[in-house]
C-alpha positions as CSV (number, residue, x, y, z in Angstrom):
1,M,0.0,0.0,0.0
2,S,2.8,2.3,0.8
3,D,4.4,1.7,-2.5
4,L,1.1,2.3,-4.3
5,G,0.5,5.4,-2.2
6,G,4.0,6.6,-3.1
7,A,3.4,5.8,-6.7
8,G,0.1,7.6,-6.6
9,V,1.7,10.8,-5.0
10,T,4.7,10.9,-7.2
11,P,3.0,11.3,-10.6
12,S,0.8,14.0,-9.1
13,F,3.9,15.9,-7.9
14,N,5.5,15.5,-11.3
15,Q,2.5,16.8,-13.1
16,S,2.3,19.8,-10.8
17,S,6.0,20.6,-11.5
18,V,5.6,20.2,-15.2
19,S,2.5,22.5,-15.1
20,N,4.4,25.2,-13.2
21,Q,7.4,25.0,-15.5
22,K,5.1,25.3,-18.5
23,N,3.4,28.3,-17.0
24,V,6.7,30.0,-16.3
25,S,8.0,29.2,-19.8
26,D,4.7,30.5,-21.3
27,S,5.0,33.7,-19.2
28,S,8.6,34.2,-20.2
29,H,7.7,33.5,-23.8
30,C,5.0,36.2,-23.7
31,D,7.4,38.6,-22.1
32,Q,9.9,38.1,-24.9
33,V,9.8,40.8,-27.6
34,D,11.5,41.2,-30.9
35,T,14.5,43.5,-30.3
36,S,15.3,44.2,-34.0
37,A,13.7,47.7,-33.7
38,H,16.1,48.6,-30.8
39,V,18.7,49.9,-33.3
40,F,16.1,52.3,-34.8
41,F,15.1,53.5,-31.3
42,M,18.7,54.1,-30.4
43,L,19.4,56.1,-33.6
44,V,16.3,58.3,-33.1
45,Y,17.0,58.9,-29.4
46,S,20.6,59.7,-30.2
47,L,19.5,62.4,-32.7
48,V,16.9,63.8,-30.3
49,F,19.5,63.9,-27.6
50,L,21.9,66.0,-29.6
51,V,19.3,68.3,-31.0
52,G,17.5,68.7,-27.7
53,L,20.7,69.3,-25.8
54,L,21.8,72.0,-28.3
55,L,18.5,73.8,-28.5
56,N,17.6,73.8,-24.8
57,G,21.2,74.5,-23.7
58,F,21.1,77.5,-26.0
59,T,17.7,78.5,-24.6
60,L,19.0,78.3,-21.0
61,K,22.0,80.3,-22.0
62,V,19.8,83.0,-23.4
63,Y,17.5,83.1,-20.4
64,F,20.1,83.0,-17.7
65,C,23.2,84.6,-19.2
66,R,22.1,87.1,-21.8
67,A,18.6,88.4,-20.8
68,Q,18.8,91.8,-19.2
69,Q,15.2,92.7,-19.0
70,A,13.1,92.4,-15.9
71,S,11.6,88.9,-15.5
72,S,7.9,88.2,-15.9
73,S,5.8,85.3,-14.8
74,V,5.6,83.7,-18.2
75,T,9.4,84.0,-18.4
76,V,9.7,82.1,-15.1
77,Y,7.6,79.3,-16.5
78,L,9.5,79.2,-19.7
79,K,12.8,78.9,-17.9
80,N,11.5,76.0,-15.9
81,L,10.1,74.4,-19.1
82,A,13.5,74.7,-20.8
83,A,15.2,73.2,-17.7
84,A,12.8,70.2,-17.7
85,D,13.4,69.7,-21.4
86,F,17.2,69.9,-20.9
87,L,17.0,67.3,-18.1
88,I,14.9,65.0,-20.4
89,S,17.7,65.2,-22.9
90,L,20.3,64.2,-20.3
91,C,18.1,61.2,-19.4
92,L,18.2,59.8,-23.0
93,P,21.7,58.3,-22.9
94,I,20.6,56.0,-20.0
95,R,17.6,54.9,-22.2
96,I,19.9,54.3,-25.1
97,A,22.2,52.2,-22.9
98,N,19.3,50.1,-21.8
99,Y,18.5,49.3,-25.4
100,A,22.1,48.5,-26.2
101,S,23.0,46.4,-23.1
102,S,21.7,43.2,-21.6
103,S,23.5,43.8,-18.3
104,V,21.6,43.5,-15.1
105,P,23.3,46.6,-13.5
106,V,22.4,48.7,-16.5
107,R,18.8,47.5,-16.3
108,R,18.6,48.3,-12.6
109,V,20.1,51.8,-13.1
110,Y,17.7,52.5,-15.9
111,C,14.6,51.2,-14.1
112,N,15.4,52.8,-10.7
113,F,16.9,56.1,-11.8
114,G,16.8,56.7,-15.6
115,A,13.2,56.0,-16.2
116,S,12.2,57.8,-13.0
117,A,14.0,61.0,-13.9
118,F,12.7,60.8,-17.4
119,Y,9.1,60.7,-16.4
120,L,9.6,63.3,-13.7
121,N,10.8,65.8,-16.2
122,M,8.2,64.8,-18.8
123,Y,5.4,65.6,-16.4
124,A,7.2,68.8,-15.4
125,S,7.1,69.8,-19.0
126,I,3.4,69.0,-19.2
127,L,2.6,71.1,-16.1
128,F,4.7,74.1,-17.2
129,M,3.1,74.1,-20.6
130,G,-0.2,74.3,-18.8
131,Y,1.1,77.2,-16.6
132,V,2.2,79.1,-19.7
133,A,-1.2,78.7,-21.3
134,A,-3.0,79.7,-18.1
135,N,-0.8,82.8,-17.8
136,R,-1.6,83.9,-21.4
137,Y,-5.3,83.3,-20.8
138,L,-5.3,85.5,-17.7
139,K,-3.6,88.2,-19.8
140,I,-6.6,88.0,-22.2
141,V,-9.1,88.1,-19.3
142,H,-7.4,90.9,-17.5
143,P,-5.7,92.9,-20.3
144,L,-5.4,96.1,-18.3
145,G,-4.3,94.7,-15.0
146,T,-2.2,91.9,-13.4
147,H,-3.9,89.0,-11.7
148,I,-2.2,87.7,-8.6
149,L,-1.3,84.5,-10.3
150,Q,0.5,86.5,-13.0
151,T,3.0,88.0,-10.5
152,V,6.7,86.9,-10.6
153,R,6.4,85.8,-6.9
154,A,3.4,83.6,-7.6
155,A,5.2,82.0,-10.6
156,H,8.3,81.2,-8.4
157,I,6.1,79.7,-5.7
158,I,4.1,77.6,-8.2
159,S,7.3,76.4,-9.9
160,T,8.9,75.4,-6.6
161,V,5.8,73.5,-5.4
162,T,5.6,71.7,-8.7
163,W,9.2,70.5,-8.6
164,V,8.9,69.5,-4.9
165,F,5.8,67.5,-5.5
166,L,7.2,65.7,-8.5
167,F,10.5,65.1,-6.8
168,A,8.8,63.7,-3.7
169,M,6.8,61.2,-5.7
170,T,9.8,60.1,-7.7
171,S,12.1,59.8,-4.6
172,T,9.5,57.7,-2.9
173,Y,9.3,55.4,-5.9
174,V,13.1,55.1,-6.1
175,I,13.5,54.4,-2.4
176,L,10.7,51.8,-2.3
177,S,12.2,50.2,-5.4
178,L,15.7,49.9,-3.9
179,L,14.3,48.5,-0.7
180,T,11.9,45.9,-2.2
181,E,13.2,45.1,-5.7
182,E,13.1,41.5,-6.8
183,A,16.1,39.4,-7.6
184,L,17.1,39.5,-11.2
185,P,19.6,36.8,-12.2
186,S,19.4,37.7,-15.9
187,V,17.8,40.4,-18.0
188,P,14.8,39.3,-20.0
189,H,13.6,41.2,-23.0
190,T,10.4,42.3,-21.3
191,V,8.0,45.0,-22.1
192,S,8.7,47.1,-19.0
193,C,10.6,47.1,-15.7
194,D,7.8,45.2,-14.0
195,V,10.2,42.2,-13.4
196,L,11.8,44.3,-10.7
197,H,8.6,45.4,-9.0
198,S,7.5,43.9,-5.7
199,K,3.9,43.9,-4.6
200,Q,4.3,47.1,-2.6
201,L,6.0,48.8,-5.5
202,S,3.4,47.7,-7.9
203,L,0.7,49.3,-5.8
204,F,2.6,52.5,-5.5
205,Y,3.3,52.4,-9.2
206,K,-0.4,52.2,-9.9
207,I,-1.0,55.3,-7.7
208,I,1.7,57.2,-9.7
209,H,0.0,56.1,-12.9
210,T,-3.3,57.4,-11.7
211,C,-1.8,60.8,-10.6
212,S,0.1,61.3,-13.8
213,A,-3.0,60.4,-15.9
214,A,-5.0,63.0,-13.9
215,I,-2.3,65.6,-14.4
216,F,-2.3,65.0,-18.1
217,L,-6.1,65.1,-18.4
218,L,-6.3,68.3,-16.3
219,V,-3.7,70.1,-18.5
220,L,-5.3,68.9,-21.7
221,V,-8.8,70.0,-20.7
222,S,-7.4,73.4,-19.6
223,L,-5.6,73.9,-22.9
224,V,-8.7,73.1,-24.9
225,F,-10.7,75.5,-22.7
226,F,-8.2,78.3,-23.0
227,Y,-8.1,78.0,-26.8
228,Y,-11.9,77.8,-27.1
229,S,-12.4,80.8,-24.8
230,T,-9.8,82.8,-26.8
231,S,-11.5,81.9,-30.1
232,R,-14.9,83.0,-28.7
233,R,-13.5,86.3,-27.5
234,L,-11.9,86.8,-30.9
235,S,-15.1,86.2,-32.8
236,V,-17.1,88.6,-30.6
237,A,-14.4,91.3,-31.0
238,Q,-14.2,90.8,-34.8
239,Q,-18.0,91.2,-35.0
240,R,-17.8,94.5,-33.1
241,Q,-14.7,96.0,-34.6
242,P,-13.0,93.8,-37.2
243,A,-9.9,95.9,-37.8
244,S,-9.3,97.0,-34.2
245,S,-6.0,96.6,-32.3
246,G,-7.8,94.4,-29.7
247,S,-9.0,92.0,-32.4
248,K,-5.4,91.8,-33.8
249,K,-4.0,91.0,-30.3
250,L,-6.7,88.3,-29.8
251,A,-5.9,86.8,-33.1
252,K,-2.2,86.6,-32.2
253,S,-3.1,85.1,-28.8
254,R,-5.3,82.5,-30.4
255,R,-2.5,81.6,-32.9
256,N,0.0,81.3,-30.1
257,M,-2.4,79.2,-28.1
258,L,-3.0,76.9,-31.1
259,V,0.7,76.3,-31.4
260,L,1.0,75.4,-27.8
261,V,-2.1,73.0,-28.0
262,S,-0.8,71.4,-31.2
263,V,2.7,70.7,-29.7
264,F,1.1,69.3,-26.5
265,C,-1.4,67.1,-28.4
266,V,1.2,65.8,-30.9
267,C,3.7,64.9,-28.3
268,F,1.7,63.7,-25.3
269,V,-1.7,62.5,-26.4
270,P,-0.6,59.3,-28.3
271,Y,1.4,58.1,-25.3
272,H,-1.5,58.6,-22.8
273,L,-3.9,56.9,-25.3
274,V,-1.7,53.8,-25.3
275,R,-0.8,53.9,-21.6
276,L,-4.2,52.9,-20.3
277,P,-4.9,49.8,-22.4
278,Y,-1.2,48.9,-22.0
279,A,-1.7,48.7,-18.3
280,F,-4.6,46.2,-18.6
281,L,-3.9,44.2,-21.8
282,R,-0.2,43.8,-21.9
283,R,-0.4,40.6,-19.9
284,R,-2.1,38.9,-22.8
285,C,0.4,37.0,-24.8
286,S,-1.1,38.0,-28.1
287,W,-0.9,41.7,-27.2
288,S,2.6,41.8,-25.8
289,Q,4.5,42.5,-29.0
290,T,1.9,45.0,-30.2
291,F,1.9,47.0,-27.0
292,F,5.7,46.9,-26.8
293,Y,6.0,48.7,-30.1
294,L,3.1,51.1,-29.5
295,K,4.4,52.1,-26.1
296,E,8.0,52.6,-27.3
297,L,6.9,54.6,-30.4
298,T,4.6,56.9,-28.4
299,I,7.3,57.5,-25.8
300,M,9.7,58.4,-28.7
301,V,7.1,60.8,-30.0
302,S,6.7,62.4,-26.6
303,V,10.5,62.9,-26.4
304,L,10.2,65.1,-29.6
305,N,8.8,67.7,-27.2
306,V,12.3,68.8,-26.3
307,C,12.9,69.7,-30.0
308,L,9.5,71.5,-30.4
309,D,9.4,73.5,-27.2
310,P,11.9,76.2,-28.4
311,L,9.1,77.2,-30.9
312,I,7.0,78.0,-27.8
313,Y,9.8,80.0,-26.3
314,F,10.1,82.1,-29.4
315,I,6.4,82.9,-29.9
316,F,5.5,83.4,-26.2
317,C,8.4,85.5,-25.0
318,K,9.2,88.9,-26.5
319,A,12.5,89.1,-24.5
320,F,13.6,85.7,-26.0
321,R,12.9,86.9,-29.5
322,A,14.8,90.2,-28.8
323,Q,17.8,88.2,-27.6
324,L,17.8,86.2,-30.9
325,S,17.8,89.3,-33.2
326,P,20.9,89.5,-35.5
327,R,21.7,92.9,-34.0
328,R,21.7,91.6,-30.4
329,V,23.7,88.5,-31.4
330,F,26.3,90.6,-33.2
331,S,26.6,93.0,-30.3
332,F,26.9,90.1,-27.9
333,T,29.7,88.6,-30.1
334,Q,31.5,91.9,-30.1
335,D,31.2,92.2,-26.3
336,E,33.0,88.8,-26.0
337,T,35.7,89.8,-28.4
338,P,38.9,90.9,-26.6
339,G,39.7,94.6,-27.1
340,A,36.3,95.3,-28.8
341,S,35.2,97.7,-26.1
342,T,38.6,99.4,-26.1
343,E,38.3,99.9,-29.9
344,R,34.8,101.3,-29.6
345,R,35.9,103.7,-26.9
346,S,38.9,104.9,-28.9
347,S,36.8,105.2,-32.1
348,S,34.2,107.2,-30.2
349,G,37.0,109.4,-28.7
350,R,38.3,110.1,-32.2
351,M,34.8,110.9,-33.4
352,S,34.3,113.4,-30.6
353,T,37.7,115.0,-31.2
354,I,36.8,115.4,-34.9
355,R,33.5,117.0,-33.9
356,I,35.2,119.4,-31.5
357,N,37.8,120.4,-34.2
358,R,35.0,121.0,-36.7
359,K,33.1,123.2,-34.2
360,T,36.3,125.2,-33.4
361,S,37.1,125.7,-37.1
362,T,33.5,126.9,-37.7
363,K,33.7,129.4,-34.9
364,Q,37.0,130.7,-36.1
365,T,35.7,131.1,-39.6
366,G,32.7,133.1,-38.3
367,M,35.0,135.3,-36.3
368,L,37.1,135.9,-39.4
């Protein structure tokens, strides 16, 4: 009986083991994705990294090193937007390294720090684009005065609170990830960093997803509302006085708002449309490849924001346009040239001497 019992138990155990191994192999098979497109992603991210670093580095130089005018609230928001885009550009090499390497330390660095910093700055860009639009809308609503939210002090406070909030959430995620991350003997070609997530981190990750989706929807609805309200005010003003200066200013404001809304929608809407179904359907084996490419492509499109935002700086900030004028650039180059100021002083001195001599000769001629 004991032998029969043992024989009866052993096959059951073997069947259970085989079943578990099959489930594990099926799960790993579903997690495997075709990595042939990684070369394309690396090339695009490398190009965006170079262009974004150049454009936003130049923008920060203009804002912090060359601007001499008094700061305004919209300038404060644009400075923070440029800083967020510059930091996104700095995060791209870690993403490129994650595509190129199958090393466990590289994957851990990317999942714990690179991806966290990338998304922190992406949502900082989203928020500051919303702040710029809200500031311009308040300028339309209160054209003759300054709302309290349009003051430079309020802009600095809002910017600081925004960075602290995003940094606090990101820091909590990183600390929880480092304390509870799962063991990873090898790097699978998975769709995301979920292989490193513990149960506690998965729960907090869902909370972050919910908050970020709410931030995106709030900014998107606000931008649409601002553009719609500006368009309505423009149509009413054109009906009353078609060629008035107020109508021209509203038309310019609507055009600027349209550029902002277009850049926002092109860069961020595709990613957030894919993000929700990806969270629920990516576990299905038949959908894993599709959602991998959709997610990576939409993230790549969202990164293009760092190359398109300088257009927003140019149309929304008069001081920025003034600093880019050829006359200003030439004068700035002359100021950096050694001896340029001395030459200008000596030439002006010679000119003043010539004028004095001419006046003297004229007086002498009159006296004669």
